[in-house]
N, C-alpha and C positions, 0 to 999 in steps of 0.2 A: 415695473421691473421685469423686462422680458427674460424668459428662461427660468428664473428663480424668484418668484414673488416673495419668498420668505428670507431672502439674503439680508436685507436691512434688519429685519427682526432678529435674526441670529447674530448679526454683527454687534448688536447692542447688549448682548447678555452673555454671561459666563455660566454655562449650564452645569459646571462643576460646583457652583455655589448656589445658584437659584434653583428652586424646584419647578419653575415654569417649564412647560414642554418645549423641546426643540423642534418637534415636528409631529406628524401623526394626526389621528382622529379621522373618523369615517363620516362620509356624507350619508344621508338617508334618502333612499329612493322616493321620488315624488314629493319631497318636502325640503324647503330651505330653512336652515336654522338661524335664529337670532339669539343673542345673549347680551345682557347689560350687566357689567361688573362695577360694583361700587368700590372705588379705589382711593384709599387714604395714602396718597403719595405726599409730596411737599404741600399740596393742597388737595382737599377732597374733590373728586370729580367722578363722573360716570362714564365708563368706557362702553360705547354702543357699537355692537358688531353685527354685521349681516353677512351670511354665507353667500358667496358668489365665485364661481369658477374654482371651487375646491379650497378656498381660503376664506378667512373672516375679514372683510373690509371693515376698517375700524375708525371710529371718531371719538375724541375726548370731549364730553359735554360737561362743562364746569358746574352748571346749576342743575343738571339732570332734566329729564323730560317733564312737560306740563300738559295737562289736558285742556288748557285754554289756548285756542288758536291765536289769541293776541300775543302770547308769549313766544317770541322768536328766539329760540335758544341757540347760542353759539355752539357749533360742533366742529372742532379742529381735527382735520383728517390726520391720522397717524399711520404707521406702517401696518401692512397686512399681518394678521396673526394666524397660526395654524388652527385647524379645526379642533385639535385636542385642547386648545386654550379654553374652549367652552366649558370644560370640566374643572378649570383651575379655581380653587379657593385656597387661600393661605396667606403667608407673609413673605414678601420679597425682601431678602436680607439688606441691611444697611450697606451702602457702597455700591449696590447694584442699580441698574437703570429702573426707575419707577419704584424704588424702595418704599415699602409700606404694606398695609393690609389690603387684601383683595377679597371681595365677597360677591357671590353670584346673586345679584339683586333681582333679576328677572331673566326668564328664558322661555323659548317656545319656537314657533315657526313664523315665517313671513311669506306673504304672497305678493309678487309684483302686480301692480294695477296696469302697468304699461310695459313695454320692452325694457327689461332690467338693464341689459348691457348698454342700450342706447341712453337710457336715463342716467346711468352712472357716468358714461363717457361725456354726456353733454351737461351734466350738473343739475339734472332735474329728475330725481328718483322718487317715484310715488309708490306706496306699498301699503299693505294691510298687515297688522301684527296680531298674533294669537298667542298671548302669553298669560302668565298669572296676573300681572299688573297692567301690562301694555295691551290695549285692544284697539280695534278700529283702524281708520286710515290716517297715514302720516306722510310727510314729505321731507326729503333732504334736498336742500337747494344750495348749490355752490355760489359763493359771492366773490366779488372782486376784492382781493387782498391788498395790503399795503407793503408788499415785499416780504411777507412772512415766509419762513422756511416751510411751514406746514400750511396746507391749503384750508382756508376757512369755509365752512358750510353753515347753514341754519337748519335746525330740526324743528319742524312746525306740525302741530296737530291740525289735521284737516277737519272740516265741519261734518259731524255725524252724530249719532245718538249717544256717543260716549263723551262728548264735550262737557266740560265742567268749568265754570268760571274760577279763575285763580283766587278771587275774593272768597270763595266758598270751600275750595279744596286744593290742597297741595300734595301731589302724588308722592314726592320724595320724602316729605315730612311725615305723612300719615301712614306710609307703608315703607318703613326703613329697613326691614329685615331680609335675610337671605331666603331664597325660595328652594334651596336644596332639600329641606324636609318635605317639600311638596312634589318631588319629582314623580311620585307614583301617579300624580294627576296631570303630568305634563300634557299640554294641549297639542295634538298632532294636526297635520294638514287636513285630516279627514273631518275635523270639527269646523273648518272654515265655512262651509255652507250654512251651518247652524248659526255661526257668528254673524254672517251677512244677513241671515233672516232676522236675527234680533236687531241688527242695525237698521233694518227697515221699519223699526218701531211697530212691530206686529202687536196685536192686542194682547198677546200673552206675555210680552216682554216684562221682566221685573224692573222695578225702580231701583234706587240705590246706586252705588258706584262699583266698578269692577274691583275685585279684591281676591287675594289669595286666602285660602281657608286657614285661619290661625290655629296653632296647635293647642292653645289654651284659651279659655274665656272666663273672665271674672263676671259673675252675674250682677245685674242691678238689684239692689236691696231697698226695701221700703222703710220709711221712717214712721215710728209710732207717733200718732197725734191724739189730741184730747177731744176732738169733736169733728163734725162734718164740715167741710169747707163751705163758705157762704156762696161761692160761685159754682154750685154743684153741677150746673149744666156743662161746665168745661171738663168734667171728669166722667170716666166710666167706672163701674164697680163690678167686681167679681167676688165670688166666695173666697174667704181665706181658708185654704185647705189645711186640715190637721194632719200634715205629713212631712216628707223630706223633700227639699228642693233637689231637682235633678236636671242636668244639662246633657243633651245628646249631641255628639259630634259624628256627622255622617260624611265619609270620604269614599265615594264609590260604594263598594259592597261592605266596607268596614264601618262598623258602628261601635263607638265607645261611649260609655255612660259615666258621668262625673258628678260628684257631690258639689255643693257650693264652695267647698274648700279645695277642690281639685283632686279628690281621691277617686280612683278608678273603681267603679262598682259594676263593671260589665259582667264579671264572673258571678256576681250575686243576682243579676237580673237578666239572665239569658233569654227569657221569654220576651222581654221588651226589646232587647237587641235584635231578636229575630223578627219582631213585628215591624220595627221601624222601616226596614228596606221595602216593605209592602207599600209605603207611601210613594215609592218610585222617585226618590230624591237623587240628584247627581252628587250633591254635597251640601253641607250646611251645618248650622248649630240651632238646636231647638231648646227652648227653655220652658220648664214646667215643674210640676210637683207630683210625687208619687204618693198614693194613699191605698189603704184597704177599706172597702165599703162594708158597712154592717148590713143586716137584713132589711133595713129601711132605706138603704142606698146612701147613708151618711158616712163620712170619713170617721174611722176609728183608729186613733193613734196607738192605743195599746195593742190592737190587733196587728198593726203595722210592725210594731216592735217585736211582737211574738213571731211574726212571719220570718223576720231576720234571725231571731234567736233559734228557730227550729229549722232554718234553711228551707222553709216551704213558702216560697215567694211567688208562686204562680198566680195568686189572687191579687197581686199588686197591680193597680191601674195607674197609668201615666196621663195626667191632665196637662196638656200643652197650652201655654198661653202666649208665647212669643216666638219669633223666628229672627234673631239678630243677623244671621247670615243664611243665604240660600242660593244654591246653584251659581256660584261664582260672583255673587253680588253681596256687598256690605249694606245691610238695611238699617244699621244702627242710627243713621242720620235721618231716616224717614219718620214721619209721625206715628205714634202708637196705633192709631186707627188703620193706617196703611199696613203696618206689619201684621196686625191681628187679622185683617181681611185676607192677607196672603196665607197666614197660618190656618184660618178657618177653611179656605178653599182646599188647602193641602189635606185637611182632615174631613173632607166631604163624605168619604166612604172609608172610614178607618178600620183597622183590625180591632177586635174586641178589647184589647188591652190598652188601646190608645184613644184618648178623648180630647175634645176641645173644651177649654175653660170658658164657658159662656159669660158674657156680661149681661146685665139686666136693665131693662128700660123701665125704671120705677124710681120714685123718690128715695134717695139714699137712707133717709131716716126710717122709712117703711121697710126697706131691704134689711137694714141692720136689726130692726126689731124682729123681723121674721127669722133672720139667721140666729138670733139669740134664743128665740122660742124653740127653734129646732135643735138647740144644743150645739150649734156650730161655733167656731172660734170667733168669727167676725167677718169683716169685709176687707178687701184690698181696693183702694181707689187709685186710679191712674189718669194723669192728664191726657186728654185725647190727642193733643199736639206734641206730646213729649217725645224726645229722642231716647234711645237706649244708651244709658251710661253705665260703665262697669264699676260701680261703687254704690254706696247708700246715698239716696237723693230724695228730696222732698217732692219730686214729680210722681213718685209712688208713695202712698201712705197706707198705714195699717189702722183700722178701726176695730177694736176688740170688744167682745161682749163682756168679758171679765178680764181682770188682770191675770196675765199668764206670761211666764218667761222661763228661761233656763237658769239653773243653779248648779254650782259645784257641790258635790257631796263631800263633806269634811269628816263625817263620822256617823255614829248611830248609837241608839240606846237599847238596853235589854228589853225583851218583850215582857208584858205583864199578863197574868192569868193564863188562859189557855192558848194565847197567841203564840205562834212559832216565828222563828227567824229573828226578828228585831222589833223594837217598839216604834221608833221613828228615825228618820234620817235628819242629820244636822246639815243645814244648807248654808251656802256662802256665795258671795259675789266679790269680784275684784273692786277695790276702792280706788280713789284718786291716786294713791301712792303705789298702786300695783299689787298691794297685799290683799289677802283674802279676809274679808270682813264677815262676821257671823250675820246670818239673815233669818234666823229662826229655824223651826223644824217642821216636818210633815209626817203625819202618822196615818193618814187615810188615803184610799185610792189603790191599795194593794189587795190582790187576791192571794190565795194560799200559795199558788205556784210562784207568783212574783216574790213573795216573802222568802221562800226557800231558795230560789235561783239567785236573787239579789244578795242574800246572806253569804252564799258561796263566793260571790265576786268580792264582797266586802272583806271576807276573811283573807282572801289572797292579797289584799291591799293594806293589811294591818300596819299601822305606824305607831311608834313609841310615844310620840308627842303630838300636840295639836298643831295643825297647819294654819290656824287662824291668827289674825293679828292681835287679838285680845281675848280676854276670858269670856265665858258664857255661863249662864245659870245652870248648865248641865255638865260642867266640867268633871264633877266628882263621879258621875255615872257613865260618862261618854266613853265610847271606844273610837279611837281615831283611825283614819285611813289616809293613804296617800291621795291627794286631790286629783284624781284622774278620771272620775266618772261625772257625767253631766245629766241632771234630771230635769224633765219638763214638769212644771208645777203651776197649777192655777191657784189663785188666792183671792181673798176679799179685799185686802188693803194692806198698806204698810203702816206700822206704828211709828211714833215719833223717834223711837230708838233704832229704827231700821230693821224691824222684824216683820215677817209676813203673818197675816191672820187668816184663819180658816183655810189652810193650805190643803190641796188635793194633788196627789201624785198621778201623773199620766203616763210616765214611761221614761226610759233612758234615751238619750240622743247620742248617736254615734257619728253624726255629721257636723258637729260643732266643737271646735277646740276649747279646752279648759281656759286658756288664756284670754279668750274672747268674751268670757262671761262677766258681764257687769250689770248693775241695776239699770233696767230700761226705764227711762223717764220720758213720758210723752211730751211732745212739743206742742205749744199752743198754735192752733190754726189761725193764722192771720193772713191777709192778702199778701204781705211780704213773703211769708213762708211758703205759700202755695202758688206762686207765680210759675210760669212755664219753666222748663228744664234749666238746671244749673249748668248744663253743658256749655263749653266756651264758645258761644255764638251770639252775635248781636249786630245791630245795624251801626255801621261806622259812618259818622258824619265827616265830611271833607277828607275822605281817605287818601286823596292825592296830595294833601298838604305835605311839603317837605319839612321834616323835623331836624335833619342834619345836612346842612349845605355841603359839607365836605365829602359826603358819600352819595347824596341824593336820596337817602332813605326816607320813606314817607310814613305818615301816621298809620296807614294800612300795614306796612311792614312791621311796625311796632306792635300793633294789635295782634297780628298773626304770630309774631314771636311769642307773645304772652299766652296765646292760645296753645302753642306747642309746649311751653315749659311750665304751664300752670300746675300740672300734677307734681312736678319736681319742686317748684317754688313753694307750694302750699305746705310742704313738709317743714319748711323753715319759717313760715309765717304762723303756723298753727298756734292758736290760743295766745298770741303775743300782741301787745300794743304795737301798732304800725304807724309810722310817719311816711308821708308821701312827698316826692319831689315832682312838681308839675312844670312842664315847659310849653305853655300855650303858644309861644312865639318861636318854638324850636330851641334846640340846645344852645344855639349861639345867642339867643335872646335872654330875657330876664327869667330867672327860675324862682319858683315859689315853694318853700318848705312848709308843708301842711300837716299839723298834728290833730286837727279837729275837723269835723265835717262842715263844709261851707257851701255845699250844693248837693244835688241828687247824684248819688252813686249807688244804683241798685245792687244789693248784696253786701255792701260795706256796712258793718254794724257799729253801733256805739257801745262802748264798754261802760260798766257801772261807774258813775261819777265818784263812788266811794274809794276808788283806786287812788285818786288824787283830788280831794275835795277843793283844792285851791284853783283848779283849772276845769274848763269844760271837758266833757267826755272824750276820752281817747278813742282811736279807731281800731277795729279788728277787720281783717280781710280773710274770711274763712272759706271762701269757695272760689272756683274758677270763674264763676259769673261775676263775683266781686272784683277779681283781678282784671277781667276784661272791661267791666264798666269803668274802673279806674283808668285803664289805658285809653278808653274812649274819651275820658275827660282830661287827656293829655298828661297823665301820670307816667313818668319815665322810670323813677326809682322807688323801690319799696325798702324802707329802713325799719329794723326791728329793735325792740328792747332786749336786754339780756335777762329777761324774766317773763314768766307766763302769768296770765291774768289771775289764775287761781292762787298764786303765791307771789304777789307783786313786790313784797318787801324783801324777798330773798332771791337773789339772782341765781339762775341755773347754768350760767356759763360765764367765762371770762374771755375777753377779746383783746388781742394786740394787733392794731392796725399799723403795719410797718410802713411808715411814711417817709419816703426819700427826700432829702434836701437837694438843692441844686448841685448838679455835677456827679450825682451818684449813678454808677453804671448798673445795668441789670444784673450782672454777675455778683455784684455786692449785695443786691437784694436777695438773690438766691442763697448766698453764704449767710446772710443775716437770719433768714428763715431757719436754716439748719442749726444755727447757733442758739436761737431761741428755743427750738425744739430740744436741743441737747441739754440746756439748762433745765427745762421743764421735766425732761426724763430723769435728770439727777434728783429732782424734787419728787419723783414718783408720780408725775402727772402726764397722762397721755394727752396729746394735742392733735389738732386737725388743721389742715391748711386749705386755703382757697385763693384764687386770684381776686383782686379787688374790683376788676373791671376797669381800673384806671392805671395808675403808675406802680402800685404796690401789691403786697400780699397781706392776707389776714390769717393770723394764727388763733385758733379757737380752742378753749379748754372747757369741756363739759363738766358741770359741778352738781353735786347734791345740793338741795335747797336748805343750807344750814346757816349761812352767815348773812348779815345784812349788807346793804350797799356800801356803806362806809368801810366796813372791814374788807370786803372784796376789792374795792377800789384801792384802798391803802396797800393791800398785799400785792396787787398788780403793779402799783407804783414801786414797791420795794424790789420786785423782780426787774423792772426796767432800770432802776438805780444800780442794781447789782451788775447788770449788763454794761451800763455806761462806765462803772468803775473798773470792771474787768477788761473790757475791750473798748477803750475810749476812742481808738482810731476809727471805729465803725459806728458805735452807738452814742446817742446823746439822750439825756433824761429830761430835757426841757423842750417844750414845743416852741413854735415860732420859726419863720423862715431863716432869720439870722443865725439862730442856734443850730440849724440843721444843714448848713452849707457843707457839702461833701460827706454828710453823715445821715444816719437813719434814726428817726424817733419812733420807737415802738409805742404808739399812742395808747396809754392806759386810761386816758380820760373817757374812753368809750364805756368804761365800767361803772360810771356814776348813775344815780337815779335819773331816769328820763333821757339819758344819752342813748343814741342809736347808731347802728352800723348797717350799711347796705347788705341786704340778705343775699344768700347764695341764689343764683339764677335771676337776680335783679339786673336789669340794664342800668347803665350809668349815663347821666345827662351830660355827656361830653362828646366832642367830635369823634366820630367813629362808632359811637354807641356800643362800647365794650360791655361785657357781661361778667359778673362774678361767678366763678365756676369752682366747685369742689374738686380738689386734687388728692391723689395719693402722694405720700411723701417721696416715693421714688420717682415721681414725675416732675418734681420741682426743677431739677437741673435741665430738663428738656423743654421746659416752657420758655417761650421767647419774650414774654412780657405780660404785665398785669391785664392788658386788654387784648390778649391773643385771640380770644373768642369774642365775637360781636353778635348782634342780632342777625347779621347777614350770614354768618358761618356757624352758628350755634348747633346746627344739625349735625356737624362733625362730632359733637360731643354728647349727643342725646343717648347714644348707645351705652355710655358709661353712667349717665345719670348721677344719682347720689351714691352709687356703689363705693366710691373711694372713702365714704364716711360710714360704711356699714357697721363698723365696730364702735360707733359713737355711743358712749354710755357715761352716766353721771359718776363722779368720784369726789371724795372728801378732800378738804384742804388741810386738815389738822397736821398730818405728817409733814407736808410740804412747808407749812409755817414753822415747824420746829427745826427742820433742816436749814431754813434760811434765817433762823433766829429772829423770826418776826414776832413782835409782841402785840397782842390784842389790846 
């Protein structure tokens, strides 16, 4: 557009309504800017913009960029945008051009590899990107269109050291967030030579993938086991430190120190925050444990506790054992041995307060025996090839010398004889129902100072009544406190009544929340339990097989989808019997509904046959690995019971599957959902809604585990019958296609013993491969259909995740039954 390159841009927008900039924005001497904005318009896409001649040349990339050179991503050229648009994040109002949310997904500088003006003019533009997520060489290639108004191009990754196969890594899915919080680290053109040096695969280049430094990091946690794994050669073993877990975030000169629960302790540990920059990191996350060493060089937990109590923390030492992120690279997907070699090199000449946690080349049984003789807590075993996962996993295990864990302090007894302070502490753990169960008492391990100091803290927490779920043998003499302190206690064993024997107090823990304290039960070490990481990766056979002829989606697409949503899906599968729908010939072929294990699915577990003695063992899908191994075996759908395995006879939710008959419009479905919710509200029951992934909606009512299946099912039937009587023009209380013509059947049959419903985040074995998605009630009217989200576009919804159901909580049915005049 000669004369005014922004004329078309301004003609499409009303700047009295939209907050988008009309013009403005400065260029930076010696550097060309690029920005990619994630744009939720009528369809999610990525707006790719390159600075040239004072404006941002712009392309809409529907699928976003890919590090795989085989992925030739369509890039539709759109109007030039002003430089100021690089700073725009927000929501374009409804009714305006491009209405929807805009997020700055990546930004940085770009370097033309050839004459930029010639390349742009001739449709062959090659360049190098220096962003938070986008690195290396790329090409934009104009292609011949079919008469489109907007010129089509292709965005292609050039071959260099940043290449990553699409089968291993999806940039837009694994790095979905805004980079605005990272602007302090924005890469300038001055860093381009260093980037090119790394691109030449110099010997010092780091492995991993390019990554923005996350603001938070959830540490990997170890699983307590009852013995040394048989395949010990596949593991490395470190000492289990008697201290606090600590993660260090390094962003240039800024260092922040965080506990395992995300509490910022930088102000408490300034000497460590000052020491870490001496490692000369550009950026990264370090993982380790802080301890205080005694005169023998052994960790002393009580001394660590005293250091914090007295604010004298200078003697605290930080043992570093992992580096999940380092210098712009995400190392979590690398094997443990690789990450530890990098961390070890980083700490080759560390400051005195920083040390590397060494692993030991000896038989683990000998190591454990030595650790126990030295009075240490035990060992941590880690699979040598394990990736770093941000949760508890069995690729890291704990081997303890003695039983030791955290307990909630529920009260105390009076001292006897010459003792001061108190006699013993009353201990508790959270049971299966979330209540505090008494776990015995501890009266040893205290010095005089601890007795006095702890008594003052207990007095400040005095409570009039017991916080425990039941009586204890010390009720008459006990003084109760609010359950807000956590004690670290070692002990000999548990009694049959759930009490600890020969307990010894080691100190208070300020790094673990009260709600997280449960009885720690060791898992049996078996080959199944200690296989490599449960991270969602596996070899996919026949990845190219088309499973949905209507869209061309493949088995690899399905497996990658489940790799993305597994953390969200597992929330809904947790501890429930699961049935599977398999589609070995694709969704247009024959489908198989599977309740029992019929072949190898690593990670999928068998439930106790006592749950239903009349049938073979039901299935449980407890991990991401299990989800993916099921998908590898052509499982498309995951269906769950309305009860958990620990209370199989009493359902913990009630489900209404709004099933439309022939001729029912989607607006009627939306209206029906609101009417079901209105009735449930009148009955005092909160409800939650999700798309079915097919034609309808599911309304879910969380329940306390009080009533049996027959009662729950009968009450749900009574609700549906009431709807059918009250609004017969919309609802019907009988199933069957003939009964549902023009009407909706709120299927209450899902509430019977053994009945299942597709779980939230499950795909559906139907053309299009829709996905069941949790919704907020105020979203129902804007949803376009029960299969609006599919495995192809689910990334549009990942940001919301399970948040629409964040208030999900069990509730009783007694009042609702009375209001509906339901007779048991």
